[in-house]
C-alpha positions as CSV (number, residue, x, y, z in Angstrom):
1,M,13.1,17.9,3.7
2,A,16.1,20.0,4.6
3,D,14.0,21.8,7.2
4,A,12.9,18.5,8.7
5,R,16.5,17.4,9.0
6,A,17.4,20.6,10.7
7,Y,14.4,20.3,13.0
8,A,15.3,16.7,13.9
9,K,18.9,17.8,14.7
10,A,17.8,20.7,16.8
11,A,15.1,18.7,18.7
12,A,17.5,16.0,19.6
13,P,20.7,17.8,20.9
14,N,23.6,16.3,22.9
15,Q,22.9,15.7,26.6
16,A,25.1,18.6,27.6
17,D,23.1,21.3,25.9
18,R,19.7,19.6,26.0
19,G,18.1,22.2,28.2
20,T,19.2,25.2,26.1
21,A,18.2,23.6,22.8
22,A,14.8,22.5,24.1
23,R,14.0,26.0,25.0
24,A,15.1,27.3,21.6
25,V,13.1,24.8,19.4
26,T,9.4,25.6,18.9
27,R,7.4,22.4,18.2
28,D,6.3,22.1,14.5
29,L,4.0,19.2,13.9
30,N,4.5,19.4,10.1
31,L,8.2,19.0,10.4
32,E,7.9,16.5,13.2
33,A,5.8,14.2,10.9
34,L,8.6,14.3,8.3
35,V,11.4,13.4,10.7
36,P,10.8,9.6,10.3
37,V,10.9,10.1,6.6
38,V,14.2,12.0,6.4
39,E,15.7,9.5,8.9
40,K,14.5,6.7,6.5
41,R,12.5,4.9,9.3
42,V,9.4,5.1,7.2
43,P,9.0,5.6,3.4
44,L,7.6,8.6,1.7
45,I,4.4,7.5,-0.1
46,T,3.5,9.5,-3.1
47,R,0.5,9.2,-5.4
48,V,1.2,9.8,-9.1
49,A,-0.9,9.8,-12.3
50,N,1.4,8.4,-15.0
51,D,4.8,6.9,-15.7
52,R,6.4,10.3,-16.2
53,E,5.4,11.3,-12.7
54,I,6.8,8.0,-11.4
55,R,10.2,8.9,-12.9
56,D,9.9,12.5,-11.4
57,A,9.0,11.1,-8.0
58,I,12.0,8.7,-8.1
59,A,14.3,11.5,-9.1
60,F,13.0,13.7,-6.3
61,S,13.5,10.9,-3.7
62,E,17.1,10.5,-4.8
63,R,17.7,14.2,-4.7
64,V,16.4,14.6,-1.1
65,D,17.7,11.1,0.0
66,V,14.5,9.4,1.2
67,R,12.9,6.0,0.6
68,I,9.9,6.2,-1.6
69,V,6.8,4.1,-2.3
70,I,4.8,4.8,-5.5
71,T,1.0,4.7,-5.5
72,A,-0.2,4.7,-9.1
73,P,-2.7,3.4,-11.6
74,A,-1.8,-0.1,-12.5
75,S,-1.4,0.3,-16.2
76,E,0.9,3.3,-15.7
77,A,3.0,1.6,-13.1
78,A,3.6,-1.3,-15.5
79,L,5.0,1.2,-18.1
80,A,7.6,2.2,-15.6
81,A,8.6,-1.3,-14.5
82,P,12.2,-1.2,-15.6
83,I,13.1,1.9,-13.5
84,L,11.0,0.7,-10.6
85,K,13.0,-2.5,-10.6
86,D,16.3,-0.7,-11.1
87,K,15.7,1.7,-8.2
88,N,14.1,-1.0,-6.0
89,V,10.9,1.1,-5.5
90,P,7.8,-0.8,-4.5
91,V,4.4,0.0,-5.9
92,I,0.9,0.2,-4.4
93,L,-1.5,-0.5,-7.3
94,L,-4.7,1.5,-7.6
95,D,-7.6,1.0,-10.0
96,V,-6.9,-2.5,-11.3
97,L,-10.6,-2.9,-12.0
98,S,-10.6,0.0,-14.4
99,L,-10.1,0.9,-18.1
100,P,-6.6,1.4,-19.4
101,S,-5.2,4.9,-18.6
102,R,-4.4,5.5,-22.3
103,D,-6.3,5.0,-25.5
104,D,-3.4,3.2,-27.2
105,L,-3.0,0.5,-24.4
106,P,-4.6,-2.9,-24.8
107,H,-7.9,-3.5,-23.0
108,Q,-6.3,-5.7,-20.4
109,A,-3.5,-3.3,-19.5
110,S,-4.8,-2.6,-15.9
111,Y,-5.6,-6.3,-15.3
112,S,-2.2,-7.7,-16.4
113,A,-0.1,-4.9,-14.8
114,A,0.5,-6.7,-11.5
115,A,1.8,-9.8,-13.4
116,D,4.0,-7.6,-15.6
117,L,5.5,-5.8,-12.5
118,V,6.1,-9.0,-10.5
119,K,7.7,-10.6,-13.6
120,A,10.0,-7.5,-13.8
121,G,11.0,-8.0,-10.2
122,V,9.0,-5.1,-8.6
123,K,7.4,-5.6,-5.2
124,I,3.6,-4.8,-5.3
125,A,0.6,-4.4,-3.1
126,F,-3.0,-3.7,-3.9
127,A,-5.2,-0.9,-2.7
128,V,-8.7,0.6,-3.4
129,P,-9.4,4.3,-3.9
130,S,-11.7,4.6,-0.8
131,Q,-13.0,2.8,2.3
132,T,-16.4,2.5,0.6
133,N,-14.8,0.1,-2.0
134,A,-12.8,-1.9,0.5
135,R,-14.9,-5.0,-0.3
136,Q,-13.4,-4.9,-3.8
137,L,-9.8,-5.3,-2.6
138,P,-9.5,-9.1,-3.1
139,Y,-11.1,-8.8,-6.5
140,N,-8.3,-6.5,-7.7
141,A,-6.0,-9.4,-6.8
142,A,-8.3,-12.0,-8.4
143,E,-8.5,-10.1,-11.7
144,S,-4.7,-9.9,-11.7
145,V,-4.6,-13.7,-11.2
146,A,-6.9,-14.2,-14.2
147,W,-4.4,-12.2,-16.2
148,G,-1.1,-13.9,-15.3
149,L,-0.3,-13.2,-11.7
150,S,0.3,-16.3,-9.6
151,R,-2.2,-16.9,-6.8
152,D,0.6,-17.0,-4.2
153,E,1.9,-13.6,-5.4
154,A,-1.6,-12.2,-5.3
155,L,-2.0,-13.3,-1.6
156,K,1.4,-11.8,-0.8
157,A,0.4,-8.5,-2.3
158,L,-2.6,-8.4,0.0
159,T,-0.7,-9.4,3.1
160,I,3.0,-9.6,3.8
161,N,4.1,-7.4,0.8
162,S,1.8,-4.7,2.0
163,A,3.2,-4.9,5.5
164,E,6.8,-4.9,4.3
165,I,6.1,-1.9,2.1
166,L,4.6,0.1,5.0
167,G,7.3,-1.0,7.4
168,V,5.1,-3.0,9.8
169,A,5.9,-6.6,8.8
170,D,7.3,-7.2,12.3
171,R,3.7,-6.9,13.6
172,I,1.3,-7.9,10.8
173,G,1.2,-9.4,7.4
174,S,1.7,-13.1,8.1
175,I,0.7,-15.8,10.6
176,E,3.7,-16.1,13.0
177,P,4.2,-16.3,16.7
178,G,4.5,-12.9,18.3
179,K,2.6,-11.0,15.5
180,I,-0.8,-9.4,16.0
181,A,-3.6,-11.9,15.3
182,N,-5.3,-10.4,12.3
183,L,-7.0,-13.3,10.5
184,I,-9.9,-14.2,8.3
185,V,-11.7,-17.5,8.1
186,A,-13.5,-18.2,4.8
187,K,-15.5,-21.0,3.2
188,G,-13.2,-21.3,0.2
189,D,-10.8,-19.2,-1.8
190,P,-10.8,-15.6,-0.5
191,L,-10.1,-14.5,-4.1
192,E,-13.4,-15.9,-5.3
193,V,-16.4,-13.6,-5.4
194,R,-18.8,-16.3,-4.1
195,T,-16.6,-17.1,-1.1
196,T,-18.3,-16.3,2.3
197,L,-16.2,-15.1,5.2
198,T,-17.3,-16.7,8.5
199,H,-14.9,-14.9,10.9
200,V,-12.8,-11.7,10.9
201,I,-10.4,-11.6,13.8
202,I,-8.7,-8.3,14.5
203,A,-6.0,-8.1,17.3
204,G,-7.2,-11.5,18.5
205,R,-10.8,-10.5,18.8
206,D,-13.6,-12.1,16.7
207,V,-15.5,-9.0,15.4
208,A,-19.0,-8.8,14.1
209,L,-19.5,-9.0,10.4
210,E,-22.5,-6.7,10.1
211,N,-21.8,-3.7,8.0
212,S,-23.6,-1.3,5.6
213,Q,-23.0,-3.6,2.6
214,N,-24.7,-6.5,4.4
215,A,-27.5,-4.3,5.4
216,L,-28.1,-3.2,1.8
217,Y,-28.0,-6.8,0.7
218,E,-30.6,-7.9,3.2
219,R,-32.8,-4.9,2.4
220,Y,-32.9,-5.3,-1.4
221,S,-32.8,-9.2,-1.5
222,K,-36.2,-9.2,0.2
223,R,-37.9,-7.0,-2.4
224,P,-40.5,-8.9,-4.5
């Protein structure tokens, strides 16, 4: 982080010595990628495995003076709710549809984690481990609703909260004039497994709904 700050300073000199400094600085893409982080224009997103690593990550962010977003297993994030709230650190929850991370946690620890975090005052969003499982994203929120999270908070965690955490809420995350038109049209509650999507609109364009999941459904539903 110190190198990134030095790089940013050297790469953006005063107008008077711009030519000399530009010749002296060799472009470094690794440091260049960190410049928005050290300038606090974007957060540092770090993936951790347990509540101890959450505390370590927060301590690191304070030491190097950057904004941080935690990506963690749901049940572990809930254990660190007090410090997350105290330090105003948002969390992207992974693996809500999973077993608890520890043998001594109750069976619903992952399912109820979102409600526990929101109750504690922590901003949350949902994520899935891979693109292959993207279809399960709304069901992570739905399971959380079944275990205490309000439906409104669940929808926020899938939309505007996610955009705010990633720093793009001025463009996406809600339906407002001037924002990019990313919309879905559904025949019912999008958090219900049986709900059918009729339209997916990305950047104002109605895109086709055919995908590998639909192809597999059509293939195997026709078997005798």
